[in-house]
PDB file as gemmi writes it, atoms N, CA and C in Angstrom:
CRYST1    1.000    1.000    1.000  90.00  90.00  90.00 P 1                      
ATOM      1  N   MET A   1      39.994 -52.279  -0.136  1.00  0.00           N  
ATOM      2  CA  MET A   1      39.293 -51.741  -1.036  1.00  0.00           C  
ATOM      3  C   MET A   1      40.003 -50.948  -2.117  1.00  0.00           C  
ATOM      4  N   GLY A   2      39.641 -51.197  -3.302  1.00  0.00           N  
ATOM      5  CA  GLY A   2      40.305 -50.627  -4.556  1.00  0.00           C  
ATOM      6  C   GLY A   2      39.428 -49.697  -5.178  1.00  0.00           C  
ATOM      7  N   VAL A   3      39.676 -48.581  -5.929  1.00  0.00           N  
ATOM      8  CA  VAL A   3      38.915 -47.849  -6.674  1.00  0.00           C  
ATOM      9  C   VAL A   3      39.635 -47.488  -8.116  1.00  0.00           C  
ATOM     10  N   LEU A   4      38.845 -47.071  -8.818  1.00  0.00           N  
ATOM     11  CA  LEU A   4      39.239 -46.574 -10.201  1.00  0.00           C  
ATOM     12  C   LEU A   4      38.375 -45.336 -10.373  1.00  0.00           C  
ATOM     13  N   SER A   5      39.307 -44.181 -10.713  1.00  0.00           N  
ATOM     14  CA  SER A   5      38.796 -42.933 -11.237  1.00  0.00           C  
ATOM     15  C   SER A   5      38.487 -42.966 -12.676  1.00  0.00           C  
ATOM     16  N   VAL A   6      37.513 -42.554 -13.207  1.00  0.00           N  
ATOM     17  CA  VAL A   6      37.031 -42.624 -14.643  1.00  0.00           C  
ATOM     18  C   VAL A   6      37.229 -41.227 -15.113  1.00  0.00           C  
ATOM     19  N   GLY A   7      36.837 -40.455 -14.422  1.00  0.00           N  
ATOM     20  CA  GLY A   7      36.644 -38.785 -14.917  1.00  0.00           C  
ATOM     21  C   GLY A   7      36.434 -37.976 -13.726  1.00  0.00           C  
ATOM     22  N   ASP A   8      36.858 -36.812 -13.740  1.00  0.00           N  
ATOM     23  CA  ASP A   8      36.738 -35.985 -12.519  1.00  0.00           C  
ATOM     24  C   ASP A   8      35.374 -35.708 -12.126  1.00  0.00           C  
ATOM     25  N   ASP A   9      34.468 -35.779 -13.008  1.00  0.00           N  
ATOM     26  CA  ASP A   9      33.019 -35.200 -12.813  1.00  0.00           C  
ATOM     27  C   ASP A   9      32.219 -36.692 -12.837  1.00  0.00           C  
ATOM     28  N   LEU A  10      32.949 -37.789 -12.725  1.00  0.00           N  
ATOM     29  CA  LEU A  10      32.057 -39.182 -12.690  1.00  0.00           C  
ATOM     30  C   LEU A  10      32.476 -39.611 -11.341  1.00  0.00           C  
ATOM     31  N   PRO A  11      31.499 -40.388 -10.849  1.00  0.00           N  
ATOM     32  CA  PRO A  11      31.694 -41.280  -9.642  1.00  0.00           C  
ATOM     33  C   PRO A  11      32.908 -42.350  -9.569  1.00  0.00           C  
ATOM     34  N   VAL A  12      33.667 -42.289  -8.461  1.00  0.00           N  
ATOM     35  CA  VAL A  12      34.698 -43.442  -8.455  1.00  0.00           C  
ATOM     36  C   VAL A  12      33.866 -44.717  -8.523  1.00  0.00           C  
ATOM     37  N   TRP A  13      34.476 -45.596  -9.125  1.00  0.00           N  
ATOM     38  CA  TRP A  13      34.268 -47.056  -9.100  1.00  0.00           C  
ATOM     39  C   TRP A  13      35.093 -47.737  -8.108  1.00  0.00           C  
ATOM     40  N   GLY A  14      34.169 -48.591  -7.094  1.00  0.00           N  
ATOM     41  CA  GLY A  14      34.969 -49.228  -6.166  1.00  0.00           C  
ATOM     42  C   GLY A  14      34.578 -50.704  -6.334  1.00  0.00           C  
ATOM     43  N   GLY A  15      35.525 -51.338  -6.870  1.00  0.00           N  
ATOM     44  CA  GLY A  15      35.131 -52.815  -7.129  1.00  0.00           C  
ATOM     45  C   GLY A  15      36.013 -53.805  -6.307  1.00  0.00           C  
ATOM     46  N   GLY A  16      36.835 -53.149  -5.500  1.00  0.00           N  
ATOM     47  CA  GLY A  16      37.938 -53.898  -4.631  1.00  0.00           C  
ATOM     48  C   GLY A  16      39.177 -54.232  -5.224  1.00  0.00           C  
ATOM     49  N   ARG A  17      40.219 -54.132  -4.727  1.00  0.00           N  
ATOM     50  CA  ARG A  17      41.468 -54.333  -5.149  1.00  0.00           C  
ATOM     51  C   ARG A  17      41.733 -55.492  -5.997  1.00  0.00           C  
ATOM     52  N   ARG A  18      41.338 -56.710  -5.444  1.00  0.00           N  
ATOM     53  CA  ARG A  18      41.490 -57.999  -6.097  1.00  0.00           C  
ATOM     54  C   ARG A  18      40.798 -57.988  -7.512  1.00  0.00           C  
ATOM     55  N   ILE A  19      39.645 -57.430  -7.689  1.00  0.00           N  
ATOM     56  CA  ILE A  19      38.917 -57.617  -8.768  1.00  0.00           C  
ATOM     57  C   ILE A  19      39.558 -56.757  -9.899  1.00  0.00           C  
ATOM     58  N   ILE A  20      39.985 -55.471  -9.550  1.00  0.00           N  
ATOM     59  CA  ILE A  20      40.752 -54.496 -10.246  1.00  0.00           C  
ATOM     60  C   ILE A  20      42.019 -55.112 -10.786  1.00  0.00           C  
ATOM     61  N   TYR A  21      42.796 -55.517  -9.784  1.00  0.00           N  
ATOM     62  CA  TYR A  21      43.981 -56.134 -10.313  1.00  0.00           C  
ATOM     63  C   TYR A  21      43.836 -57.398 -11.324  1.00  0.00           C  
ATOM     64  N   SER A  22      42.784 -58.210 -10.940  1.00  0.00           N  
ATOM     65  CA  SER A  22      42.407 -59.160 -11.797  1.00  0.00           C  
ATOM     66  C   SER A  22      42.106 -58.569 -13.353  1.00  0.00           C  
ATOM     67  N   ILE A  23      41.375 -57.798 -13.375  1.00  0.00           N  
ATOM     68  CA  ILE A  23      41.034 -56.958 -14.725  1.00  0.00           C  
ATOM     69  C   ILE A  23      42.186 -56.355 -15.428  1.00  0.00           C  
ATOM     70  N   ILE A  24      43.104 -55.740 -14.560  1.00  0.00           N  
ATOM     71  CA  ILE A  24      44.322 -55.287 -15.225  1.00  0.00           C  
ATOM     72  C   ILE A  24      45.096 -56.489 -15.775  1.00  0.00           C  
ATOM     73  N   GLU A  25      45.364 -57.467 -15.004  1.00  0.00           N  
ATOM     74  CA  GLU A  25      46.420 -58.591 -15.680  1.00  0.00           C  
ATOM     75  C   GLU A  25      45.670 -59.335 -16.588  1.00  0.00           C  
ATOM     76  N   TYR A  26      44.166 -59.221 -16.498  1.00  0.00           N  
ATOM     77  CA  TYR A  26      43.488 -59.931 -17.858  1.00  0.00           C  
ATOM     78  C   TYR A  26      43.778 -59.188 -19.187  1.00  0.00           C  
ATOM     79  N   ALA A  27      43.650 -57.748 -18.879  1.00  0.00           N  
ATOM     80  CA  ALA A  27      43.883 -56.882 -20.067  1.00  0.00           C  
ATOM     81  C   ALA A  27      45.376 -57.132 -20.552  1.00  0.00           C  
ATOM     82  N   ILE A  28      46.272 -57.051 -19.566  1.00  0.00           N  
ATOM     83  CA  ILE A  28      47.632 -57.437 -20.075  1.00  0.00           C  
ATOM     84  C   ILE A  28      47.989 -58.690 -20.942  1.00  0.00           C  
ATOM     85  N   GLY A  29      47.314 -59.489 -20.281  1.00  0.00           N  
ATOM     86  CA  GLY A  29      47.263 -61.013 -21.022  1.00  0.00           C  
ATOM     87  C   GLY A  29      46.676 -61.021 -22.174  1.00  0.00           C  
ATOM     88  N   THR A  30      45.582 -60.415 -22.322  1.00  0.00           N  
ATOM     89  CA  THR A  30      44.726 -60.068 -23.845  1.00  0.00           C  
ATOM     90  C   THR A  30      45.254 -59.368 -24.823  1.00  0.00           C  
ATOM     91  N   ILE A  31      45.749 -58.081 -24.512  1.00  0.00           N  
ATOM     92  CA  ILE A  31      45.996 -57.084 -25.377  1.00  0.00           C  
ATOM     93  C   ILE A  31      47.548 -56.905 -25.487  1.00  0.00           C  
ATOM     94  N   GLY A  32      48.127 -57.451 -24.387  1.00  0.00           N  
ATOM     95  CA  GLY A  32      49.606 -57.310 -24.327  1.00  0.00           C  
ATOM     96  C   GLY A  32      50.245 -56.057 -23.488  1.00  0.00           C  
ATOM     97  N   GLU A  33      51.252 -56.035 -23.125  1.00  0.00           N  
ATOM     98  CA  GLU A  33      52.010 -54.967 -22.537  1.00  0.00           C  
ATOM     99  C   GLU A  33      51.580 -53.624 -23.189  1.00  0.00           C  
ATOM    100  N   ARG A  34      51.236 -52.759 -22.208  1.00  0.00           N  
ATOM    101  CA  ARG A  34      50.884 -51.291 -22.793  1.00  0.00           C  
ATOM    102  C   ARG A  34      51.499 -50.383 -21.740  1.00  0.00           C  
ATOM    103  N   PRO A  35      51.992 -49.259 -22.067  1.00  0.00           N  
ATOM    104  CA  PRO A  35      52.502 -48.407 -20.920  1.00  0.00           C  
ATOM    105  C   PRO A  35      51.376 -48.195 -19.844  1.00  0.00           C  
ATOM    106  N   TYR A  36      50.179 -47.637 -20.420  1.00  0.00           N  
ATOM    107  CA  TYR A  36      49.259 -47.296 -19.496  1.00  0.00           C  
ATOM    108  C   TYR A  36      48.728 -48.423 -18.470  1.00  0.00           C  
ATOM    109  N   LEU A  37      48.718 -49.845 -18.994  1.00  0.00           N  
ATOM    110  CA  LEU A  37      48.369 -50.924 -18.276  1.00  0.00           C  
ATOM    111  C   LEU A  37      49.538 -51.294 -17.116  1.00  0.00           C  
ATOM    112  N   ASN A  38      50.652 -50.921 -17.613  1.00  0.00           N  
ATOM    113  CA  ASN A  38      51.686 -50.996 -16.546  1.00  0.00           C  
ATOM    114  C   ASN A  38      51.649 -50.036 -15.437  1.00  0.00           C  
ATOM    115  N   THR A  39      51.364 -48.732 -15.877  1.00  0.00           N  
ATOM    116  CA  THR A  39      51.198 -47.666 -14.876  1.00  0.00           C  
ATOM    117  C   THR A  39      49.883 -48.081 -14.039  1.00  0.00           C  
ATOM    118  N   LEU A  40      48.771 -48.494 -14.445  1.00  0.00           N  
ATOM    119  CA  LEU A  40      47.683 -48.873 -13.555  1.00  0.00           C  
ATOM    120  C   LEU A  40      48.045 -50.161 -12.606  1.00  0.00           C  
ATOM    121  N   LYS A  41      48.709 -51.179 -13.128  1.00  0.00           N  
ATOM    122  CA  LYS A  41      49.192 -52.107 -12.465  1.00  0.00           C  
ATOM    123  C   LYS A  41      49.973 -51.690 -11.225  1.00  0.00           C  
ATOM    124  N   GLU A  42      51.115 -50.871 -11.457  1.00  0.00           N  
ATOM    125  CA  GLU A  42      52.179 -50.370 -10.694  1.00  0.00           C  
ATOM    126  C   GLU A  42      51.451 -49.686  -9.494  1.00  0.00           C  
ATOM    127  N   SER A  43      50.380 -49.037  -9.683  1.00  0.00           N  
ATOM    128  CA  SER A  43      49.688 -48.231  -8.934  1.00  0.00           C  
ATOM    129  C   SER A  43      49.344 -49.431  -7.623  1.00  0.00           C  
ATOM    130  N   PHE A  44      48.675 -50.478  -8.158  1.00  0.00           N  
ATOM    131  CA  PHE A  44      48.254 -51.432  -7.130  1.00  0.00           C  
ATOM    132  C   PHE A  44      49.417 -52.181  -6.745  1.00  0.00           C  
ATOM    133  N   ASP A  45      50.412 -52.495  -7.215  1.00  0.00           N  
ATOM    134  CA  ASP A  45      51.600 -53.176  -6.867  1.00  0.00           C  
ATOM    135  C   ASP A  45      52.300 -52.263  -5.658  1.00  0.00           C  
ATOM    136  N   HIS A  46      52.056 -51.081  -5.770  1.00  0.00           N  
ATOM    137  CA  HIS A  46      52.870 -50.030  -4.872  1.00  0.00           C  
ATOM    138  C   HIS A  46      51.981 -49.754  -3.468  1.00  0.00           C  
ATOM    139  N   GLY A  47      50.753 -50.320  -3.591  1.00  0.00           N  
ATOM    140  CA  GLY A  47      49.675 -50.272  -2.472  1.00  0.00           C  
ATOM    141  C   GLY A  47      48.759 -49.019  -2.585  1.00  0.00           C  
ATOM    142  N   TYR A  48      48.655 -48.523  -3.620  1.00  0.00           N  
ATOM    143  CA  TYR A  48      47.907 -47.110  -3.460  1.00  0.00           C  
ATOM    144  C   TYR A  48      46.478 -47.576  -3.686  1.00  0.00           C  
ATOM    145  N   ASN A  49      46.101 -48.752  -4.173  1.00  0.00           N  
ATOM    146  CA  ASN A  49      44.704 -49.245  -4.403  1.00  0.00           C  
ATOM    147  C   ASN A  49      43.769 -48.322  -5.187  1.00  0.00           C  
ATOM    148  N   HIS A  50      44.425 -47.371  -5.926  1.00  0.00           N  
ATOM    149  CA  HIS A  50      43.712 -46.347  -6.819  1.00  0.00           C  
ATOM    150  C   HIS A  50      44.420 -46.384  -8.236  1.00  0.00           C  
ATOM    151  N   ALA A  51      43.675 -46.144  -9.164  1.00  0.00           N  
ATOM    152  CA  ALA A  51      44.095 -45.961 -10.480  1.00  0.00           C  
ATOM    153  C   ALA A  51      43.240 -45.000 -11.264  1.00  0.00           C  
ATOM    154  N   ASP A  52      43.925 -44.268 -12.230  1.00  0.00           N  
ATOM    155  CA  ASP A  52      43.138 -43.075 -12.798  1.00  0.00           C  
ATOM    156  C   ASP A  52      42.843 -43.372 -14.121  1.00  0.00           C  
ATOM    157  N   LEU A  53      41.796 -43.758 -14.586  1.00  0.00           N  
ATOM    158  CA  LEU A  53      41.371 -44.264 -16.031  1.00  0.00           C  
ATOM    159  C   LEU A  53      41.111 -42.743 -16.684  1.00  0.00           C  
ATOM    160  N   GLY A  54      40.731 -41.792 -15.981  1.00  0.00           N  
ATOM    161  CA  GLY A  54      40.424 -40.337 -16.432  1.00  0.00           C  
ATOM    162  C   GLY A  54      41.739 -39.884 -17.312  1.00  0.00           C  
ATOM    163  N   ALA A  55      42.850 -40.268 -16.917  1.00  0.00           N  
ATOM    164  CA  ALA A  55      44.149 -39.856 -17.712  1.00  0.00           C  
ATOM    165  C   ALA A  55      44.330 -40.494 -18.940  1.00  0.00           C  
ATOM    166  N   LEU A  56      43.645 -41.587 -19.409  1.00  0.00           N  
ATOM    167  CA  LEU A  56      43.837 -42.385 -20.514  1.00  0.00           C  
ATOM    168  C   LEU A  56      43.434 -41.416 -21.710  1.00  0.00           C  
ATOM    169  N   THR A  57      43.812 -41.717 -22.719  1.00  0.00           N  
ATOM    170  CA  THR A  57      43.455 -41.306 -24.039  1.00  0.00           C  
ATOM    171  C   THR A  57      42.021 -42.021 -24.455  1.00  0.00           C  
ATOM    172  N   ARG A  58      41.501 -41.490 -25.411  1.00  0.00           N  
ATOM    173  CA  ARG A  58      40.246 -42.116 -25.909  1.00  0.00           C  
ATOM    174  C   ARG A  58      40.626 -43.614 -26.520  1.00  0.00           C  
ATOM    175  N   TYR A  59      41.872 -43.789 -27.116  1.00  0.00           N  
ATOM    176  CA  TYR A  59      42.211 -44.979 -27.812  1.00  0.00           C  
ATOM    177  C   TYR A  59      42.500 -45.882 -26.637  1.00  0.00           C  
ATOM    178  N   GLU A  60      43.210 -45.576 -25.579  1.00  0.00           N  
ATOM    179  CA  GLU A  60      43.693 -46.363 -24.554  1.00  0.00           C  
ATOM    180  C   GLU A  60      42.462 -46.745 -23.698  1.00  0.00           C  
ATOM    181  N   LEU A  61      41.345 -45.652 -23.385  1.00  0.00           N  
ATOM    182  CA  LEU A  61      40.187 -46.131 -22.667  1.00  0.00           C  
ATOM    183  C   LEU A  61      39.372 -47.113 -23.520  1.00  0.00           C  
ATOM    184  N   SER A  62      39.418 -46.962 -24.534  1.00  0.00           N  
ATOM    185  CA  SER A  62      38.523 -47.894 -25.730  1.00  0.00           C  
ATOM    186  C   SER A  62      39.151 -49.343 -25.436  1.00  0.00           C  
ATOM    187  N   GLU A  63      40.583 -49.534 -25.607  1.00  0.00           N  
ATOM    188  CA  GLU A  63      41.079 -50.650 -25.514  1.00  0.00           C  
ATOM    189  C   GLU A  63      40.763 -51.446 -24.081  1.00  0.00           C  
ATOM    190  N   PHE A  64      41.025 -50.517 -23.156  1.00  0.00           N  
ATOM    191  CA  PHE A  64      40.796 -51.052 -21.709  1.00  0.00           C  
ATOM    192  C   PHE A  64      39.321 -51.588 -21.547  1.00  0.00           C  
ATOM    193  N   ARG A  65      38.303 -50.763 -22.050  1.00  0.00           N  
ATOM    194  CA  ARG A  65      36.945 -51.017 -21.964  1.00  0.00           C  
ATOM    195  C   ARG A  65      36.729 -52.500 -22.758  1.00  0.00           C  
ATOM    196  N   ASP A  66      37.377 -52.760 -23.887  1.00  0.00           N  
ATOM    197  CA  ASP A  66      37.107 -53.856 -24.456  1.00  0.00           C  
ATOM    198  C   ASP A  66      37.627 -54.962 -23.931  1.00  0.00           C  
ATOM    199  N   ALA A  67      38.857 -54.841 -23.224  1.00  0.00           N  
ATOM    200  CA  ALA A  67      39.348 -56.027 -22.326  1.00  0.00           C  
ATOM    201  C   ALA A  67      38.340 -56.225 -21.106  1.00  0.00           C  
ATOM    202  N   ALA A  68      38.089 -54.999 -20.502  1.00  0.00           N  
ATOM    203  CA  ALA A  68      37.031 -55.400 -19.472  1.00  0.00           C  
ATOM    204  C   ALA A  68      35.852 -55.842 -19.750  1.00  0.00           C  
ATOM    205  N   ALA A  69      35.179 -55.672 -20.877  1.00  0.00           N  
ATOM    206  CA  ALA A  69      34.038 -56.270 -21.405  1.00  0.00           C  
ATOM    207  C   ALA A  69      34.204 -57.770 -21.562  1.00  0.00           C  
ATOM    208  N   SER A  70      35.405 -57.905 -22.213  1.00  0.00           N  
ATOM    209  CA  SER A  70      35.822 -59.473 -22.394  1.00  0.00           C  
ATOM    210  C   SER A  70      35.940 -60.280 -21.284  1.00  0.00           C  
ATOM    211  N   TYR A  71      36.429 -59.640 -20.336  1.00  0.00           N  
ATOM    212  CA  TYR A  71      36.678 -60.062 -18.866  1.00  0.00           C  
ATOM    213  C   TYR A  71      35.293 -60.565 -18.399  1.00  0.00           C  
ATOM    214  N   ALA A  72      34.430 -59.582 -18.527  1.00  0.00           N  
ATOM    215  CA  ALA A  72      32.940 -59.853 -18.020  1.00  0.00           C  
ATOM    216  C   ALA A  72      32.099 -60.859 -18.773  1.00  0.00           C  
ATOM    217  N   ARG A  73      32.388 -60.715 -20.266  1.00  0.00           N  
ATOM    218  CA  ARG A  73      31.720 -61.969 -20.943  1.00  0.00           C  
ATOM    219  C   ARG A  73      32.287 -63.331 -20.651  1.00  0.00           C  
ATOM    220  N   ASN A  74      33.473 -63.354 -20.233  1.00  0.00           N  
ATOM    221  CA  ASN A  74      33.943 -64.705 -20.057  1.00  0.00           C  
ATOM    222  C   ASN A  74      34.032 -65.164 -18.674  1.00  0.00           C  
ATOM    223  N   ILE A  75      33.199 -64.440 -17.853  1.00  0.00           N  
ATOM    224  CA  ILE A  75      33.097 -64.546 -16.507  1.00  0.00           C  
ATOM    225  C   ILE A  75      34.244 -64.877 -15.949  1.00  0.00           C  
ATOM    226  N   GLN A  76      35.356 -64.200 -16.147  1.00  0.00           N  
ATOM    227  CA  GLN A  76      36.658 -64.476 -15.658  1.00  0.00           C  
ATOM    228  C   GLN A  76      36.654 -64.480 -14.174  1.00  0.00           C  
ATOM    229  N   TRP A  77      35.919 -63.467 -13.511  1.00  0.00           N  
ATOM    230  CA  TRP A  77      35.903 -63.429 -12.067  1.00  0.00           C  
ATOM    231  C   TRP A  77      35.710 -64.797 -11.478  1.00  0.00           C  
ATOM    232  N   LYS A  78      34.940 -65.686 -12.078  1.00  0.00           N  
ATOM    233  CA  LYS A  78      34.787 -67.034 -11.146  1.00  0.00           C  
ATOM    234  C   LYS A  78      36.073 -67.911 -11.539  1.00  0.00           C  
ATOM    235  N   ARG A  79      36.661 -67.778 -12.440  1.00  0.00           N  
ATOM    236  CA  ARG A  79      37.954 -68.557 -12.592  1.00  0.00           C  
ATOM    237  C   ARG A  79      38.909 -67.936 -11.519  1.00  0.00           C  
ATOM    238  N   GLU A  80      38.627 -66.708 -11.076  1.00  0.00           N  
ATOM    239  CA  GLU A  80      39.665 -66.007 -10.114  1.00  0.00           C  
ATOM    240  C   GLU A  80      39.122 -66.424  -8.600  1.00  0.00           C  
ATOM    241  N   GLY A  81      37.971 -67.047  -8.478  1.00  0.00           N  
ATOM    242  CA  GLY A  81      37.314 -67.345  -7.269  1.00  0.00           C  
ATOM    243  C   GLY A  81      36.744 -66.233  -6.423  1.00  0.00           C  
ATOM    244  N   LEU A  82      36.400 -65.286  -7.410  1.00  0.00           N  
ATOM    245  CA  LEU A  82      35.506 -64.104  -7.073  1.00  0.00           C  
ATOM    246  C   LEU A  82      34.102 -64.311  -6.842  1.00  0.00           C  
ATOM    247  N   LYS A  83      33.561 -63.429  -6.096  1.00  0.00           N  
ATOM    248  CA  LYS A  83      31.932 -63.503  -6.025  1.00  0.00           C  
ATOM    249  C   LYS A  83      31.299 -63.126  -7.392  1.00  0.00           C  
ATOM    250  N   ASP A  84      30.163 -63.409  -7.625  1.00  0.00           N  
ATOM    251  CA  ASP A  84      29.365 -62.788  -8.670  1.00  0.00           C  
ATOM    252  C   ASP A  84      29.775 -61.212  -8.934  1.00  0.00           C  
ATOM    253  N   CYS A  85      30.235 -60.789  -9.877  1.00  0.00           N  
ATOM    254  CA  CYS A  85      30.559 -59.590 -10.276  1.00  0.00           C  
ATOM    255  C   CYS A  85      30.026 -59.094 -11.466  1.00  0.00           C  
ATOM    256  N   GLU A  86      28.799 -59.719 -11.943  1.00  0.00           N  
ATOM    257  CA  GLU A  86      28.263 -59.140 -13.117  1.00  0.00           C  
ATOM    258  C   GLU A  86      28.061 -57.682 -13.200  1.00  0.00           C  
ATOM    259  N   GLU A  87      27.087 -57.547 -11.991  1.00  0.00           N  
ATOM    260  CA  GLU A  87      26.406 -56.072 -11.671  1.00  0.00           C  
ATOM    261  C   GLU A  87      27.746 -54.936 -11.450  1.00  0.00           C  
ATOM    262  N   LEU A  88      28.525 -55.527 -10.870  1.00  0.00           N  
ATOM    263  CA  LEU A  88      29.759 -54.570 -10.570  1.00  0.00           C  
ATOM    264  C   LEU A  88      30.534 -54.159 -11.949  1.00  0.00           C  
ATOM    265  N   MET A  89      30.650 -55.405 -12.820  1.00  0.00           N  
ATOM    266  CA  MET A  89      31.302 -55.060 -13.905  1.00  0.00           C  
ATOM    267  C   MET A  89      30.476 -54.047 -14.905  1.00  0.00           C  
ATOM    268  N   ARG A  90      29.280 -54.311 -14.876  1.00  0.00           N  
ATOM    269  CA  ARG A  90      28.235 -53.443 -15.706  1.00  0.00           C  
ATOM    270  C   ARG A  90      28.335 -51.943 -15.253  1.00  0.00           C  
ATOM    271  N   GLY A  91      28.564 -51.783 -13.899  1.00  0.00           N  
ATOM    272  CA  GLY A  91      28.776 -50.382 -13.627  1.00  0.00           C  
ATOM    273  C   GLY A  91      30.079 -49.858 -13.983  1.00  0.00           C  
ATOM    274  N   LEU A  92      31.079 -50.521 -13.848  1.00  0.00           N  
ATOM    275  CA  LEU A  92      32.364 -50.013 -14.545  1.00  0.00           C  
ATOM    276  C   LEU A  92      32.261 -49.875 -16.052  1.00  0.00           C  
ATOM    277  N   LEU A  93      31.755 -50.740 -16.776  1.00  0.00           N  
ATOM    278  CA  LEU A  93      31.607 -50.413 -18.268  1.00  0.00           C  
ATOM    279  C   LEU A  93      30.701 -49.379 -18.535  1.00  0.00           C  
ATOM    280  N   ASP A  94      29.593 -49.238 -17.669  1.00  0.00           N  
ATOM    281  CA  ASP A  94      28.809 -47.970 -17.923  1.00  0.00           C  
ATOM    282  C   ASP A  94      29.431 -46.581 -17.666  1.00  0.00           C  
ATOM    283  N   LEU A  95      30.272 -46.662 -16.596  1.00  0.00           N  
ATOM    284  CA  LEU A  95      31.029 -45.261 -16.513  1.00  0.00           C  
ATOM    285  C   LEU A  95      32.231 -44.938 -17.598  1.00  0.00           C  
ATOM    286  N   VAL A  96      32.726 -46.184 -18.019  1.00  0.00           N  
ATOM    287  CA  VAL A  96      33.653 -45.828 -19.047  1.00  0.00           C  
ATOM    288  C   VAL A  96      32.933 -45.405 -20.383  1.00  0.00           C  
ATOM    289  N   GLU A  97      31.855 -46.005 -20.617  1.00  0.00           N  
ATOM    290  CA  GLU A  97      31.132 -45.467 -21.795  1.00  0.00           C  
ATOM    291  C   GLU A  97      30.837 -44.153 -21.667  1.00  0.00           C  
ATOM    292  N   VAL A  98      30.413 -43.575 -20.383  1.00  0.00           N  
ATOM    293  CA  VAL A  98      30.041 -42.248 -20.337  1.00  0.00           C  
ATOM    294  C   VAL A  98      31.394 -41.483 -20.499  1.00  0.00           C  
ATOM    295  N   ARG A  99      32.561 -41.780 -19.984  1.00  0.00           N  
ATOM    296  CA  ARG A  99      33.661 -40.992 -20.210  1.00  0.00           C  
ATOM    297  C   ARG A  99      34.197 -40.941 -21.568  1.00  0.00           C  
ATOM    298  N   LEU A 100      33.945 -42.036 -22.310  1.00  0.00           N  
ATOM    299  CA  LEU A 100      34.354 -42.069 -23.703  1.00  0.00           C  
ATOM    300  C   LEU A 100      33.456 -41.273 -24.590  1.00  0.00           C  
ATOM    301  N   THR A 101      32.189 -40.915 -24.127  1.00  0.00           N  
ATOM    302  CA  THR A 101      31.274 -40.107 -24.958  1.00  0.00           C  
ATOM    303  C   THR A 101      31.755 -38.643 -24.443  1.00  0.00           C  
ATOM    304  N   GLN A 102      32.359 -38.422 -23.349  1.00  0.00           N  
ATOM    305  CA  GLN A 102      32.846 -37.209 -22.909  1.00  0.00           C  
ATOM    306  C   GLN A 102      34.057 -36.839 -23.764  1.00  0.00           C  
ATOM    307  N   LEU A 103      34.994 -37.688 -24.020  1.00  0.00           N  
ATOM    308  CA  LEU A 103      36.052 -37.568 -24.678  1.00  0.00           C  
ATOM    309  C   LEU A 103      35.687 -37.342 -26.185  1.00  0.00           C  
ATOM    310  N   THR A 104      34.727 -37.919 -26.750  1.00  0.00           N  
ATOM    311  CA  THR A 104      34.344 -37.848 -28.143  1.00  0.00           C  
ATOM    312  C   THR A 104      33.560 -36.391 -28.440  1.00  0.00           C  
ATOM    313  N   THR A 105      32.991 -35.729 -27.462  1.00  0.00           N  
ATOM    314  CA  THR A 105      32.165 -34.646 -27.583  1.00  0.00           C  
ATOM    315  C   THR A 105      32.890 -33.220 -27.184  1.00  0.00           C  
ATOM    316  N   HIS A 106      34.160 -33.468 -26.327  1.00  0.00           N  
ATOM    317  CA  HIS A 106      35.127 -32.393 -26.080  1.00  0.00           C  
ATOM    318  C   HIS A 106      36.262 -32.028 -26.999  1.00  0.00           C  
TER     319      HIS A 106                                                      
END                                                                             
């Protein structure tokens, strides 16, 4: 199991290690190397199976959201041999939107 924390007062998103790693690698391939993406990837490389999106700036989180949305639109999980993840991805994107709203209003 793998999880992403989006914010302290938001539910943890559990998508599984394989899909989270796939999203992170897709983001790196799409937008390039970023320190925050490398940190997320290293967390999974070291076997923690958890990464904290809540620590990202609004810009970083927006960039991650855009890459994750592209991953979902392109049905990338099927190319990776994963089960249908449309609903799972919608849950992640919804949580990220809530967090972005929090960052805007605080």
